[in-house]
PDB file with one MODEL, atoms N, CA, C and O in Angstrom:
MODEL        1
ATOM      1  N   MET A   1      66.066  34.572  77.213  1.00  0.00           N
ATOM      2  CA  MET A   1      66.091  36.032  77.665  1.00  0.00           C
ATOM      3  C   MET A   1      64.791  36.903  77.530  1.00  0.00           C
ATOM      4  O   MET A   1      63.811  36.189  77.317  1.00  0.00           O
ATOM      5  N   GLN A   2      64.664  37.501  77.559  1.00  0.00           N
ATOM      6  CA  GLN A   2      63.441  38.924  76.570  1.00  0.00           C
ATOM      7  C   GLN A   2      64.678  39.664  76.306  1.00  0.00           C
ATOM      8  O   GLN A   2      65.760  39.782  76.881  1.00  0.00           O
ATOM      9  N   TYR A   3      63.739  40.463  74.433  1.00  0.00           N
ATOM     10  CA  TYR A   3      63.894  41.702  74.217  1.00  0.00           C
ATOM     11  C   TYR A   3      63.806  42.150  74.419  1.00  0.00           C
ATOM     12  O   TYR A   3      63.366  42.285  75.560  1.00  0.00           O
ATOM     13  N   ASP A   4      64.178  43.445  73.356  1.00  0.00           N
ATOM     14  CA  ASP A   4      63.016  44.660  72.326  1.00  0.00           C
ATOM     15  C   ASP A   4      63.416  44.099  71.273  1.00  0.00           C
ATOM     16  O   ASP A   4      62.882  43.142  70.713  1.00  0.00           O
ATOM     17  N   LYS A   5      64.416  44.692  70.943  1.00  0.00           N
ATOM     18  CA  LYS A   5      64.414  44.461  70.107  1.00  0.00           C
ATOM     19  C   LYS A   5      65.227  43.739  68.546  1.00  0.00           C
ATOM     20  O   LYS A   5      65.575  44.829  68.092  1.00  0.00           O
ATOM     21  N   GLU A   6      65.761  42.660  67.427  1.00  0.00           N
ATOM     22  CA  GLU A   6      66.155  42.176  66.847  1.00  0.00           C
ATOM     23  C   GLU A   6      66.686  42.054  65.770  1.00  0.00           C
ATOM     24  O   GLU A   6      66.045  41.985  64.722  1.00  0.00           O
ATOM     25  N   VAL A   7      68.407  41.988  65.875  1.00  0.00           N
ATOM     26  CA  VAL A   7      68.740  42.442  64.478  1.00  0.00           C
ATOM     27  C   VAL A   7      69.696  41.302  63.901  1.00  0.00           C
ATOM     28  O   VAL A   7      70.620  40.880  64.596  1.00  0.00           O
ATOM     29  N   ASP A   8      69.456  40.806  62.607  1.00  0.00           N
ATOM     30  CA  ASP A   8      70.000  39.768  62.070  1.00  0.00           C
ATOM     31  C   ASP A   8      70.976  40.194  61.475  1.00  0.00           C
ATOM     32  O   ASP A   8      70.627  40.404  60.314  1.00  0.00           O
ATOM     33  N   ALA A   9      72.197  40.485  61.645  1.00  0.00           N
ATOM     34  CA  ALA A   9      73.869  40.533  61.401  1.00  0.00           C
ATOM     35  C   ALA A   9      74.824  39.629  60.819  1.00  0.00           C
ATOM     36  O   ALA A   9      75.967  39.893  60.446  1.00  0.00           O
ATOM     37  N   ARG A  10      73.966  38.079  60.776  1.00  0.00           N
ATOM     38  CA  ARG A  10      74.487  37.087  60.456  1.00  0.00           C
ATOM     39  C   ARG A  10      75.195  37.440  58.469  1.00  0.00           C
ATOM     40  O   ARG A  10      74.909  38.362  57.706  1.00  0.00           O
ATOM     41  N   HIS A  11      76.161  36.217  58.266  1.00  0.00           N
ATOM     42  CA  HIS A  11      76.551  36.693  57.154  1.00  0.00           C
ATOM     43  C   HIS A  11      77.234  38.064  56.651  1.00  0.00           C
ATOM     44  O   HIS A  11      77.782  38.289  55.572  1.00  0.00           O
ATOM     45  N   LEU A  12      77.103  38.624  57.382  1.00  0.00           N
ATOM     46  CA  LEU A  12      77.789  40.238  57.630  1.00  0.00           C
ATOM     47  C   LEU A  12      79.584  40.578  58.491  1.00  0.00           C
ATOM     48  O   LEU A  12      79.930  40.364  59.653  1.00  0.00           O
ATOM     49  N   ASN A  13      80.460  41.231  57.180  1.00  0.00           N
ATOM     50  CA  ASN A  13      81.945  41.331  58.086  1.00  0.00           C
ATOM     51  C   ASN A  13      81.214  42.509  58.552  1.00  0.00           C
ATOM     52  O   ASN A  13      80.082  42.920  58.297  1.00  0.00           O
ATOM     53  N   CYS A  14      82.047  42.897  59.215  1.00  0.00           N
ATOM     54  CA  CYS A  14      82.988  44.081  59.841  1.00  0.00           C
ATOM     55  C   CYS A  14      82.793  45.034  58.966  1.00  0.00           C
ATOM     56  O   CYS A  14      83.121  44.862  57.792  1.00  0.00           O
ATOM     57  N   PRO A  15      82.445  45.749  59.232  1.00  0.00           N
ATOM     58  CA  PRO A  15      82.142  46.502  60.549  1.00  0.00           C
ATOM     59  C   PRO A  15      80.605  46.716  60.232  1.00  0.00           C
ATOM     60  O   PRO A  15      80.002  47.421  61.040  1.00  0.00           O
ATOM     61  N   LEU A  16      79.898  46.206  59.172  1.00  0.00           N
ATOM     62  CA  LEU A  16      78.046  46.381  59.574  1.00  0.00           C
ATOM     63  C   LEU A  16      77.398  45.828  60.391  1.00  0.00           C
ATOM     64  O   LEU A  16      76.243  46.177  60.633  1.00  0.00           O
ATOM     65  N   PRO A  17      78.177  44.537  61.189  1.00  0.00           N
ATOM     66  CA  PRO A  17      76.979  44.046  62.596  1.00  0.00           C
ATOM     67  C   PRO A  17      77.308  45.625  63.707  1.00  0.00           C
ATOM     68  O   PRO A  17      76.480  45.999  64.538  1.00  0.00           O
ATOM     69  N   ILE A  18      77.801  45.890  63.619  1.00  0.00           N
ATOM     70  CA  ILE A  18      78.657  47.077  64.890  1.00  0.00           C
ATOM     71  C   ILE A  18      77.417  48.286  64.699  1.00  0.00           C
ATOM     72  O   ILE A  18      76.784  48.771  65.637  1.00  0.00           O
ATOM     73  N   LEU A  19      77.255  48.618  63.313  1.00  0.00           N
ATOM     74  CA  LEU A  19      76.836  49.520  62.148  1.00  0.00           C
ATOM     75  C   LEU A  19      74.902  49.495  62.833  1.00  0.00           C
ATOM     76  O   LEU A  19      74.166  50.240  63.480  1.00  0.00           O
ATOM     77  N   ARG A  20      74.836  48.235  62.213  1.00  0.00           N
ATOM     78  CA  ARG A  20      73.414  47.651  61.885  1.00  0.00           C
ATOM     79  C   ARG A  20      72.856  48.303  63.882  1.00  0.00           C
ATOM     80  O   ARG A  20      72.086  49.187  64.257  1.00  0.00           O
ATOM     81  N   CYS A  21      74.063  46.932  64.919  1.00  0.00           N
ATOM     82  CA  CYS A  21      73.340  47.506  66.017  1.00  0.00           C
ATOM     83  C   CYS A  21      73.252  49.124  66.393  1.00  0.00           C
ATOM     84  O   CYS A  21      72.084  49.514  66.382  1.00  0.00           O
ATOM     85  N   LYS A  22      74.561  50.511  66.836  1.00  0.00           N
ATOM     86  CA  LYS A  22      74.721  51.468  66.154  1.00  0.00           C
ATOM     87  C   LYS A  22      72.773  51.865  66.444  1.00  0.00           C
ATOM     88  O   LYS A  22      72.195  52.380  67.401  1.00  0.00           O
ATOM     89  N   LYS A  23      72.206  51.260  64.947  1.00  0.00           N
ATOM     90  CA  LYS A  23      71.558  51.667  64.459  1.00  0.00           C
ATOM     91  C   LYS A  23      69.757  51.519  64.991  1.00  0.00           C
ATOM     92  O   LYS A  23      68.711  52.117  64.737  1.00  0.00           O
ATOM     93  N   ALA A  24      70.210  50.283  65.904  1.00  0.00           N
ATOM     94  CA  ALA A  24      68.853  49.553  66.257  1.00  0.00           C
ATOM     95  C   ALA A  24      69.196  49.740  67.611  1.00  0.00           C
ATOM     96  O   ALA A  24      68.602  48.910  68.300  1.00  0.00           O
ATOM     97  N   LEU A  25      69.961  50.542  68.316  1.00  0.00           N
ATOM     98  CA  LEU A  25      70.433  51.503  69.339  1.00  0.00           C
ATOM     99  C   LEU A  25      70.081  52.438  69.552  1.00  0.00           C
ATOM    100  O   LEU A  25      70.685  52.947  70.496  1.00  0.00           O
ATOM    101  N   ASN A  26      69.364  53.005  69.157  1.00  0.00           N
ATOM    102  CA  ASN A  26      68.682  54.624  68.596  1.00  0.00           C
ATOM    103  C   ASN A  26      67.920  54.028  68.964  1.00  0.00           C
ATOM    104  O   ASN A  26      67.920  54.081  70.194  1.00  0.00           O
ATOM    105  N   GLU A  27      66.864  53.159  68.426  1.00  0.00           N
ATOM    106  CA  GLU A  27      65.723  53.478  67.866  1.00  0.00           C
ATOM    107  C   GLU A  27      64.664  52.872  69.329  1.00  0.00           C
ATOM    108  O   GLU A  27      63.450  52.676  69.386  1.00  0.00           O
ATOM    109  N   LEU A  28      66.088  52.659  70.700  1.00  0.00           N
ATOM    110  CA  LEU A  28      65.485  51.848  71.305  1.00  0.00           C
ATOM    111  C   LEU A  28      65.361  53.139  72.604  1.00  0.00           C
ATOM    112  O   LEU A  28      65.765  54.285  72.403  1.00  0.00           O
ATOM    113  N   GLN A  29      64.788  52.727  73.800  1.00  0.00           N
ATOM    114  CA  GLN A  29      64.961  53.713  74.963  1.00  0.00           C
ATOM    115  C   GLN A  29      66.076  53.057  75.883  1.00  0.00           C
ATOM    116  O   GLN A  29      66.632  51.988  75.628  1.00  0.00           O
ATOM    117  N   ALA A  30      66.387  54.075  77.296  1.00  0.00           N
ATOM    118  CA  ALA A  30      67.460  53.284  77.979  1.00  0.00           C
ATOM    119  C   ALA A  30      66.885  52.140  78.848  1.00  0.00           C
ATOM    120  O   ALA A  30      65.950  52.087  79.647  1.00  0.00           O
ATOM    121  N   ASN A  31      67.817  51.219  78.383  1.00  0.00           N
ATOM    122  CA  ASN A  31      67.581  50.067  79.463  1.00  0.00           C
ATOM    123  C   ASN A  31      67.045  48.699  78.153  1.00  0.00           C
ATOM    124  O   ASN A  31      66.939  47.504  78.429  1.00  0.00           O
ATOM    125  N   GLN A  32      66.900  49.044  77.387  1.00  0.00           N
ATOM    126  CA  GLN A  32      65.534  47.900  76.433  1.00  0.00           C
ATOM    127  C   GLN A  32      67.029  47.370  76.157  1.00  0.00           C
ATOM    128  O   GLN A  32      68.149  47.856  76.320  1.00  0.00           O
ATOM    129  N   VAL A  33      66.518  46.118  75.650  1.00  0.00           N
ATOM    130  CA  VAL A  33      67.333  45.555  75.454  1.00  0.00           C
ATOM    131  C   VAL A  33      67.670  44.897  73.707  1.00  0.00           C
ATOM    132  O   VAL A  33      66.792  44.310  73.075  1.00  0.00           O
ATOM    133  N   LEU A  34      68.742  45.084  73.287  1.00  0.00           N
ATOM    134  CA  LEU A  34      68.787  44.190  71.543  1.00  0.00           C
ATOM    135  C   LEU A  34      69.130  42.948  71.447  1.00  0.00           C
ATOM    136  O   LEU A  34      69.778  42.909  72.494  1.00  0.00           O
ATOM    137  N   LYS A  35      69.199  42.105  71.111  1.00  0.00           N
ATOM    138  CA  LYS A  35      69.611  40.873  70.586  1.00  0.00           C
ATOM    139  C   LYS A  35      70.031  41.018  68.956  1.00  0.00           C
ATOM    140  O   LYS A  35      69.223  41.142  68.036  1.00  0.00           O
ATOM    141  N   ILE A  36      71.177  40.982  68.862  1.00  0.00           N
ATOM    142  CA  ILE A  36      72.273  40.786  67.583  1.00  0.00           C
ATOM    143  C   ILE A  36      72.158  39.770  67.401  1.00  0.00           C
ATOM    144  O   ILE A  36      71.941  39.328  68.529  1.00  0.00           O
ATOM    145  N   THR A  37      72.125  38.455  66.319  1.00  0.00           N
ATOM    146  CA  THR A  37      72.916  37.250  65.906  1.00  0.00           C
ATOM    147  C   THR A  37      74.073  37.624  64.951  1.00  0.00           C
ATOM    148  O   THR A  37      73.869  38.628  64.269  1.00  0.00           O
ATOM    149  N   ALA A  38      75.087  37.075  64.811  1.00  0.00           N
ATOM    150  CA  ALA A  38      76.222  37.836  63.639  1.00  0.00           C
ATOM    151  C   ALA A  38      76.734  36.338  63.476  1.00  0.00           C
ATOM    152  O   ALA A  38      76.165  35.463  64.130  1.00  0.00           O
ATOM    153  N   THR A  39      77.827  35.996  62.596  1.00  0.00           N
ATOM    154  CA  THR A  39      78.793  35.422  62.011  1.00  0.00           C
ATOM    155  C   THR A  39      80.017  35.525  62.325  1.00  0.00           C
ATOM    156  O   THR A  39      80.699  34.833  63.081  1.00  0.00           O
ATOM    157  N   ASP A  40      80.297  36.518  61.644  1.00  0.00           N
ATOM    158  CA  ASP A  40      81.086  37.253  61.515  1.00  0.00           C
ATOM    159  C   ASP A  40      82.636  36.539  62.948  1.00  0.00           C
ATOM    160  O   ASP A  40      82.271  36.355  64.109  1.00  0.00           O
ATOM    161  N   PRO A  41      83.516  36.379  62.720  1.00  0.00           N
ATOM    162  CA  PRO A  41      83.957  35.787  64.304  1.00  0.00           C
ATOM    163  C   PRO A  41      84.942  36.630  64.792  1.00  0.00           C
ATOM    164  O   PRO A  41      85.656  36.260  65.724  1.00  0.00           O
ATOM    165  N   GLY A  42      85.107  38.069  64.107  1.00  0.00           N
ATOM    166  CA  GLY A  42      84.850  38.713  65.269  1.00  0.00           C
ATOM    167  C   GLY A  42      84.361  40.206  65.812  1.00  0.00           C
ATOM    168  O   GLY A  42      84.628  41.374  66.095  1.00  0.00           O
ATOM    169  N   SER A  43      83.332  39.033  65.696  1.00  0.00           N
ATOM    170  CA  SER A  43      82.338  39.809  65.950  1.00  0.00           C
ATOM    171  C   SER A  43      82.702  40.137  67.811  1.00  0.00           C
ATOM    172  O   SER A  43      82.844  41.155  68.489  1.00  0.00           O
ATOM    173  N   LYS A  44      82.742  38.605  68.087  1.00  0.00           N
ATOM    174  CA  LYS A  44      82.331  38.911  69.434  1.00  0.00           C
ATOM    175  C   LYS A  44      83.746  39.919  70.575  1.00  0.00           C
ATOM    176  O   LYS A  44      83.730  40.558  71.627  1.00  0.00           O
ATOM    177  N   LYS A  45      84.715  39.540  69.606  1.00  0.00           N
ATOM    178  CA  LYS A  45      85.742  41.179  70.488  1.00  0.00           C
ATOM    179  C   LYS A  45      85.249  42.251  70.133  1.00  0.00           C
ATOM    180  O   LYS A  45      85.431  43.170  70.932  1.00  0.00           O
ATOM    181  N   ASP A  46      84.422  42.601  68.804  1.00  0.00           N
ATOM    182  CA  ASP A  46      84.132  44.296  68.658  1.00  0.00           C
ATOM    183  C   ASP A  46      83.005  44.508  69.368  1.00  0.00           C
ATOM    184  O   ASP A  46      82.690  45.653  69.695  1.00  0.00           O
ATOM    185  N   PHE A  47      82.387  43.620  69.637  1.00  0.00           N
ATOM    186  CA  PHE A  47      80.528  44.414  70.438  1.00  0.00           C
ATOM    187  C   PHE A  47      81.764  44.334  71.905  1.00  0.00           C
ATOM    188  O   PHE A  47      81.407  45.243  72.654  1.00  0.00           O
ATOM    189  N   ASP A  48      82.602  43.847  72.327  1.00  0.00           N
ATOM    190  CA  ASP A  48      82.888  43.632  73.580  1.00  0.00           C
ATOM    191  C   ASP A  48      83.746  45.078  73.964  1.00  0.00           C
ATOM    192  O   ASP A  48      83.710  45.603  75.077  1.00  0.00           O
ATOM    193  N   ALA A  49      84.413  45.521  72.956  1.00  0.00           N
ATOM    194  CA  ALA A  49      84.569  47.366  72.416  1.00  0.00           C
ATOM    195  C   ALA A  49      84.002  47.562  72.854  1.00  0.00           C
ATOM    196  O   ALA A  49      83.836  47.747  74.060  1.00  0.00           O
ATOM    197  N   PHE A  50      83.049  47.631  71.408  1.00  0.00           N
ATOM    198  CA  PHE A  50      81.877  48.342  71.268  1.00  0.00           C
ATOM    199  C   PHE A  50      81.751  49.156  73.086  1.00  0.00           C
ATOM    200  O   PHE A  50      82.336  50.058  73.685  1.00  0.00           O
ATOM    201  N   CYS A  51      80.398  47.972  73.445  1.00  0.00           N
ATOM    202  CA  CYS A  51      80.041  47.933  74.813  1.00  0.00           C
ATOM    203  C   CYS A  51      81.058  49.177  75.947  1.00  0.00           C
ATOM    204  O   CYS A  51      80.747  50.223  76.516  1.00  0.00           O
ATOM    205  N   ARG A  52      82.644  48.182  75.830  1.00  0.00           N
ATOM    206  CA  ARG A  52      83.019  49.550  76.504  1.00  0.00           C
ATOM    207  C   ARG A  52      83.157  50.890  75.982  1.00  0.00           C
ATOM    208  O   ARG A  52      82.739  52.022  76.225  1.00  0.00           O
ATOM    209  N   GLN A  53      83.325  50.759  75.800  1.00  0.00           N
ATOM    210  CA  GLN A  53      83.862  52.215  74.332  1.00  0.00           C
ATOM    211  C   GLN A  53      82.366  53.283  74.910  1.00  0.00           C
ATOM    212  O   GLN A  53      82.422  54.187  75.743  1.00  0.00           O
ATOM    213  N   THR A  54      81.055  52.774  74.108  1.00  0.00           N
ATOM    214  CA  THR A  54      79.727  53.048  74.199  1.00  0.00           C
ATOM    215  C   THR A  54      79.461  54.068  75.598  1.00  0.00           C
ATOM    216  O   THR A  54      79.612  55.275  75.785  1.00  0.00           O
ATOM    217  N   GLY A  55      78.945  52.819  76.548  1.00  0.00           N
ATOM    218  CA  GLY A  55      78.457  52.610  78.385  1.00  0.00           C
ATOM    219  C   GLY A  55      76.974  51.325  78.180  1.00  0.00           C
ATOM    220  O   GLY A  55      76.178  50.890  79.013  1.00  0.00           O
ATOM    221  N   HIS A  56      77.150  51.028  76.537  1.00  0.00           N
ATOM    222  CA  HIS A  56      76.000  49.828  77.022  1.00  0.00           C
ATOM    223  C   HIS A  56      76.435  49.000  77.778  1.00  0.00           C
ATOM    224  O   HIS A  56      77.408  48.995  78.532  1.00  0.00           O
ATOM    225  N   THR A  57      75.329  47.969  77.445  1.00  0.00           N
ATOM    226  CA  THR A  57      75.905  46.663  78.589  1.00  0.00           C
ATOM    227  C   THR A  57      75.780  45.433  78.087  1.00  0.00           C
ATOM    228  O   THR A  57      74.645  45.027  77.836  1.00  0.00           O
ATOM    229  N   LEU A  58      77.292  44.331  77.764  1.00  0.00           N
ATOM    230  CA  LEU A  58      76.897  43.472  77.372  1.00  0.00           C
ATOM    231  C   LEU A  58      76.622  41.969  78.456  1.00  0.00           C
ATOM    232  O   LEU A  58      77.435  41.375  79.163  1.00  0.00           O
ATOM    233  N   ILE A  59      75.000  41.675  78.196  1.00  0.00           N
ATOM    234  CA  ILE A  59      74.452  41.037  78.858  1.00  0.00           C
ATOM    235  C   ILE A  59      74.912  39.837  79.073  1.00  0.00           C
ATOM    236  O   ILE A  59      75.228  39.233  80.098  1.00  0.00           O
ATOM    237  N   GLU A  60      74.904  39.505  77.658  1.00  0.00           N
ATOM    238  CA  GLU A  60      75.257  37.608  77.693  1.00  0.00           C
ATOM    239  C   GLU A  60      75.359  37.619  75.882  1.00  0.00           C
ATOM    240  O   GLU A  60      74.664  38.218  75.062  1.00  0.00           O
ATOM    241  N   MET A  61      76.295  36.874  75.736  1.00  0.00           N
ATOM    242  CA  MET A  61      76.692  36.354  75.044  1.00  0.00           C
ATOM    243  C   MET A  61      77.172  34.636  74.485  1.00  0.00           C
ATOM    244  O   MET A  61      78.091  33.962  74.949  1.00  0.00           O
ATOM    245  N   GLN A  62      76.169  34.238  73.313  1.00  0.00           N
ATOM    246  CA  GLN A  62      76.567  33.339  73.511  1.00  0.00           C
ATOM    247  C   GLN A  62      77.492  32.779  71.949  1.00  0.00           C
ATOM    248  O   GLN A  62      78.140  33.470  71.164  1.00  0.00           O
ATOM    249  N   GLU A  63      77.246  31.412  71.936  1.00  0.00           N
ATOM    250  CA  GLU A  63      77.781  30.491  70.493  1.00  0.00           C
ATOM    251  C   GLU A  63      77.410  28.984  69.921  1.00  0.00           C
ATOM    252  O   GLU A  63      77.976  27.916  70.150  1.00  0.00           O
ATOM    253  N   THR A  64      75.975  29.346  68.894  1.00  0.00           N
ATOM    254  CA  THR A  64      76.060  28.061  68.268  1.00  0.00           C
ATOM    255  C   THR A  64      76.784  27.511  67.069  1.00  0.00           C
ATOM    256  O   THR A  64      77.188  28.130  66.085  1.00  0.00           O
ATOM    257  N   GLU A  65      76.848  26.529  67.280  1.00  0.00           N
ATOM    258  CA  GLU A  65      77.546  26.150  65.601  1.00  0.00           C
ATOM    259  C   GLU A  65      77.457  27.990  64.552  1.00  0.00           C
ATOM    260  O   GLU A  65      76.571  28.566  63.921  1.00  0.00           O
ATOM    261  N   GLY A  66      78.979  28.308  64.912  1.00  0.00           N
ATOM    262  CA  GLY A  66      79.408  29.700  64.359  1.00  0.00           C
ATOM    263  C   GLY A  66      78.481  30.120  64.731  1.00  0.00           C
ATOM    264  O   GLY A  66      78.570  30.278  65.948  1.00  0.00           O
ATOM    265  N   VAL A  67      77.739  30.361  64.424  1.00  0.00           N
ATOM    266  CA  VAL A  67      76.594  31.661  64.962  1.00  0.00           C
ATOM    267  C   VAL A  67      76.461  32.245  66.697  1.00  0.00           C
ATOM    268  O   VAL A  67      75.747  31.835  67.612  1.00  0.00           O
ATOM    269  N   PHE A  68      77.052  32.892  66.669  1.00  0.00           N
ATOM    270  CA  PHE A  68      77.484  34.516  67.836  1.00  0.00           C
ATOM    271  C   PHE A  68      75.960  34.738  68.280  1.00  0.00           C
ATOM    272  O   PHE A  68      75.306  34.029  67.515  1.00  0.00           O
ATOM    273  N   THR A  69      74.989  35.473  69.268  1.00  0.00           N
ATOM    274  CA  THR A  69      74.652  35.463  69.394  1.00  0.00           C
ATOM    275  C   THR A  69      74.772  36.477  70.707  1.00  0.00           C
ATOM    276  O   THR A  69      75.166  36.058  71.795  1.00  0.00           O
ATOM    277  N   PHE A  70      74.276  38.265  70.415  1.00  0.00           N
ATOM    278  CA  PHE A  70      74.895  39.394  72.101  1.00  0.00           C
ATOM    279  C   PHE A  70      73.092  39.756  72.139  1.00  0.00           C
ATOM    280  O   PHE A  70      72.210  39.608  71.292  1.00  0.00           O
ATOM    281  N   TRP A  71      73.088  40.382  73.800  1.00  0.00           N
ATOM    282  CA  TRP A  71      72.028  41.029  74.140  1.00  0.00           C
ATOM    283  C   TRP A  71      72.770  42.070  74.749  1.00  0.00           C
ATOM    284  O   TRP A  71      73.731  41.912  75.502  1.00  0.00           O
ATOM    285  N   LEU A  72      72.201  43.298  74.332  1.00  0.00           N
ATOM    286  CA  LEU A  72      72.830  44.326  74.768  1.00  0.00           C
ATOM    287  C   LEU A  72      72.164  45.173  75.580  1.00  0.00           C
ATOM    288  O   LEU A  72      71.159  45.645  75.049  1.00  0.00           O
ATOM    289  N   ARG A  73      72.435  45.626  76.985  1.00  0.00           N
ATOM    290  CA  ARG A  73      71.498  46.114  77.275  1.00  0.00           C
ATOM    291  C   ARG A  73      71.610  48.169  76.718  1.00  0.00           C
ATOM    292  O   ARG A  73      72.648  48.739  77.053  1.00  0.00           O
ATOM    293  N   LYS A  74      70.353  49.150  75.815  1.00  0.00           N
ATOM    294  CA  LYS A  74      70.640  50.891  76.614  1.00  0.00           C
ATOM    295  C   LYS A  74      71.800  50.997  77.210  1.00  0.00           C
ATOM    296  O   LYS A  74      72.335  50.024  77.741  1.00  0.00           O
ATOM    297  N   ARG A  75      72.241  51.995  77.197  1.00  0.00           N
ATOM    298  CA  ARG A  75      72.675  52.223  78.781  1.00  0.00           C
ATOM    299  C   ARG A  75      71.598  53.282  79.429  1.00  0.00           C
ATOM    300  O   ARG A  75      70.510  53.096  78.884  1.00  0.00           O
ATOM    301  N   SER A  76      71.550  54.064  80.160  1.00  0.00           N
ATOM    302  CA  SER A  76      70.339  54.851  80.481  1.00  0.00           C
ATOM    303  C   SER A  76      70.630  56.289  80.372  1.00  0.00           C
ATOM    304  O   SER A  76      71.665  56.473  81.013  1.00  0.00           O
ATOM    305  N   GLN A  77      70.158  57.549  79.800  1.00  0.00           N
ATOM    306  CA  GLN A  77      70.591  58.313  79.127  1.00  0.00           C
ATOM    307  C   GLN A  77      71.337  59.414  80.385  1.00  0.00           C
ATOM    308  O   GLN A  77      71.942  60.428  80.038  1.00  0.00           O
TER     309      GLN A  77
ENDMDL
END
């Protein structure tokens, strides 16, 4: 999947993956895509809740060998 920015939040615990995500989204334009990798098992629930609360779209989530990859589309302004 194509993306506009990537954040590596592996080996960081809550709330750091969400904070890094929020900072990166602030640097993107509306409808651009952010790719985030994380290893915190709670990140799956955290990113789902974050998107519901902020209006960003969780396009896809994959898990491979304990690494979670999320693709988020920044909400339109």
